C-alpha positions in Angstrom: 34.9 -13.6 -47.1 37.2 -11.8 -44.4 35.4 -11.5 -41.0 35.7 -7.4 -41.8 34.4 -7.1 -45.4 31.3 -10.2 -43.4 30.9 -6.8 -41.6 30.8 -4.3 -43.9 28.0 -6.4 -45.7 26.1 -6.9 -43.0 26.6 -2.7 -42.3 25.7 -2.4 -45.6 22.3 -4.3 -45.2 21.2 -3.0 -41.8 21.6 0.4 -43.1 19.7 -0.2 -46.7 17.0 -1.9 -44.1 16.9 1.4 -42.2 16.5 3.3 -45.2 13.8 1.3 -46.9 11.7 1.4 -43.8 12.1 5.2 -43.4 10.9 5.8 -46.5 7.9 3.6 -46.5 7.0 4.7 -43.3 4.7 7.7 -44.6 2.7 4.8 -46.4 2.4 3.0 -44.0 1.3 5.6 -41.4 -1.2 6.8 -44.1 -2.6 3.5 -44.1 -2.6 2.4 -40.8 -4.1 6.5 -39.8 -7.0 5.0 -42.7 -7.7 1.5 -40.7 -7.5 4.0 -37.3 -10.4 5.6 -38.9 -12.2 2.6 -40.5 -12.6 1.0 -36.9 -13.6 4.6 -35.4 -16.4 5.2 -37.1 -17.7 1.5 -36.8 -17.3 1.4 -33.2 -18.7 4.4 -32.8 -22.1 3.4 -34.8 -21.8 -0.3 -32.8 -21.4 0.5 -29.3 -21.5 4.6 -28.6 -20.1 5.9 -25.0 -24.4 5.7 -24.4 -23.6 2.1 -24.6 -21.3 1.8 -21.7 -23.0 3.7 -19.3 -24.9 2.4 -16.9 -27.4 4.3 -13.8 -27.2 3.8 -9.9 -30.3 4.9 -8.7 -29.2 7.3 -5.4 -31.2 7.0 -2.3 -32.0 9.8 0.5 -30.2 8.2 3.6 -32.7 9.6 6.1 -35.7 7.6 4.3 -33.8 5.2 2.4 -36.7 5.9 -0.5 -34.7 6.5 -3.9 -34.2 10.2 -5.2 -32.5 10.0 -8.6 -30.0 8.0 -10.8 -26.3 8.3 -10.8 -25.0 8.0 -13.9 -21.5 6.1 -14.0 -19.4 4.0 -17.0 -18.5 0.8 -16.5 -15.4 -0.6 -15.5 -14.3 -2.1 -19.1 -15.7 1.1 -21.3 -13.9 3.8 -19.4 -10.7 1.6 -19.8 -11.2 0.9 -23.0 -12.4 4.6 -24.3 -9.6 5.8 -22.4 -6.4 3.4 -23.8 -8.1 5.0 -27.5 -7.9 8.4 -26.0 -4.2 7.8 -25.3 -3.3 6.3 -28.8 -5.1 8.9 -30.4 -3.5 11.7 -28.4 -0.1 9.5 -29.1 -0.9 9.7 -32.9 -0.9 13.1 -32.8 2.6 13.4 -32.5 2.3 16.4 -31.0 0.8 18.5 -33.2 -1.5 20.9 -30.6 -3.9 21.4 -33.1 -4.8 17.9 -33.5 -4.2 17.5 -30.1 -7.2 20.1 -29.3 -9.2 18.4 -32.0 -9.1 14.9 -30.2 -10.2 16.1 -27.1 -12.7 18.3 -28.6 -14.3 15.2 -29.9 -14.2 13.0 -26.9 -15.3 15.9 -25.0 -18.5 15.9 -27.5 -18.8 12.1 -27.5 -19.0 11.6 -23.4 -19.5 14.9 -22.9 -20.4 14.5 -18.3 -17.7 16.0 -16.8 -17.4 13.3 -14.5 -17.0 10.4 -17.1 -14.6 12.3 -18.8 -12.1 12.8 -15.9 -12.4 8.9 -15.7 -11.8 8.7 -19.3 -8.5 10.9 -18.9 -8.0 9.0 -16.1 -7.9 5.1 -17.8 -5.4 7.4 -20.8 -2.9 8.5 -18.5 -3.0 5.3 -16.7 -2.6 3.1 -20.4 0.0 5.8 -21.4 2.3 5.5 -18.3 1.9 1.9 -17.2 2.0 0.3 -21.1 3.1 2.9 -23.6 6.3 4.4 -21.8 7.9 1.7 -20.3 7.7 0.1 -23.8 9.3 3.2 -25.7 11.8 3.4 -22.3 12.9 0.2 -23.2 13.3 0.3 -26.5 15.3 3.5 -26.0 17.9 1.8 -23.9 17.9 -1.5 -25.3 18.1 -0.2 -29.4 20.1 3.1 -29.0 22.0 2.6 -25.9 19.9 6.1 -24.7 20.3 5.5 -21.2 19.9 9.7 -20.4 16.0 9.5 -21.1 14.5 8.5 -17.9 17.1 11.1 -16.3 15.4 13.3 -18.5 12.1 12.9 -17.5 12.9 12.7 -14.3 14.7 16.0 -14.4 11.0 17.3 -16.3 9.8 15.9 -13.0 11.5 17.9 -10.6 11.2 21.0 -13.0 7.4 20.7 -12.8 7.2 21.0 -9.2 9.5 23.2 -9.1 7.3 25.2 -10.4 4.6 27.8 -8.9 1.8 28.8 -10.4 2.3 32.2 -9.1 5.3 32.2 -11.5 3.8 30.5 -14.6 1.3 33.9 -14.0 4.0 36.2 -14.5 5.5 34.1 -17.1 8.6 33.6 -14.9 10.8 30.8 -16.3 11.7 27.6 -13.8 14.6 27.2 -12.8 16.5 24.8 -15.1 
């Protein structure tokens, strides 16, 4: 087969694979989400949030007497629940109602605002340190799209350029 026919056959095969993966995505995603829900149910029953929280005694600095307890999640607990939250939110694929529901679930489960903050921080860390770099690398390697990082930097600039008064007044942030 001449080289041009070889290339045409390879391109045809690659397009066929892409089309098949696209057709199968809905089914594969539904199966993956069912598996997530099964694991979520098992995790909540086998290791609820309260199991990863411990108490640290507090003391009166003047007398040295123990005067209470301060609850704090373990490092492993906040990291694991933060990772779970990160992937649950990413799985919402931008659906604001689903995002709000996931956040309500975590509020209901964790309850303590201080504990929520450390779990939310762990979720953000997972997204920023683990997920986004992989996605950006994939964009650049597979799609040769070198604008995404620049776009994120521009979005950061716009966020820093915004002022709360502008948001209250409904003004748009300068492009």
